C-alpha positions in Angstrom: 314.7 263.5 117.3 312.2 262.6 120.0 309.3 260.5 118.7 308.1 259.0 122.0 305.1 260.3 123.8 305.5 261.7 127.2 303.3 259.0 128.7 305.4 256.2 127.2 308.6 258.0 128.1 307.5 258.1 131.8 306.3 254.4 131.6 309.8 253.4 130.4 311.4 255.3 133.3 309.1 253.6 135.8 310.1 250.2 134.4 313.8 250.9 134.6 313.5 252.4 138.1 311.7 249.3 139.3 314.7 247.1 138.4 317.5 246.3 140.7 321.0 247.8 140.1 322.2 244.4 138.9 319.3 244.2 136.4 320.1 247.6 135.1 323.8 246.7 134.6 322.7 243.5 132.8 320.4 245.6 130.5 323.2 248.0 129.7 325.6 245.1 128.9 323.1 243.4 126.8 322.4 246.6 124.8 326.1 247.2 124.3 326.7 243.6 123.1 323.7 243.9 120.7 325.0 247.2 119.3 328.5 245.8 118.9 327.2 242.7 117.1 325.2 244.8 114.7 328.0 247.2 113.9 330.4 244.3 113.5 328.0 242.6 111.0 327.7 245.9 109.1 331.5 246.2 108.8 331.8 242.5 107.8 329.1 242.8 105.1 331.0 245.7 103.6 334.4 243.8 103.8 334.0 240.1 104.4 337.8 239.5 104.2 338.7 242.1 106.8 341.5 241.1 109.2 340.8 240.8 112.9 343.1 243.8 113.6 341.4 246.0 111.0 338.0 244.9 112.4 339.1 246.0 115.9 340.2 249.3 114.5 336.9 249.9 112.6 334.8 248.9 115.7 336.8 251.3 117.8 336.4 254.1 115.3 332.6 253.5 115.0 332.1 253.6 118.8 334.7 256.0 120.1 336.0 258.2 117.3 334.2 261.3 118.7 335.2 260.6 122.4 338.9 261.2 122.0 341.0 264.1 120.6 342.3 263.0 117.1 345.9 262.5 118.3 344.8 260.2 121.1 342.5 258.4 118.7 345.4 257.8 116.3 347.5 256.5 119.2 344.8 254.0 120.2 344.3 252.9 116.6 348.1 252.2 116.3 348.0 250.2 119.5 345.0 248.1 118.2 346.8 247.3 115.0 349.8 245.6 116.9 
């Protein structure tokens, strides 16, 4: 889905290009922290008594499940539950 006009899309690119590399890194880190917080809140709302280990597992799966072959994903999940 692409619901942004070409003019606004270009304006956003201009804004990002005008930032220093450090500012871009800070933006990326901030976006990651925000998305992690929102996903964590979602998981906790569905299971308020979830353990820390299970929460780590669920966060990993929400963010990275499709980035690893299933065998590697299972290996990582086992490590997170230690």
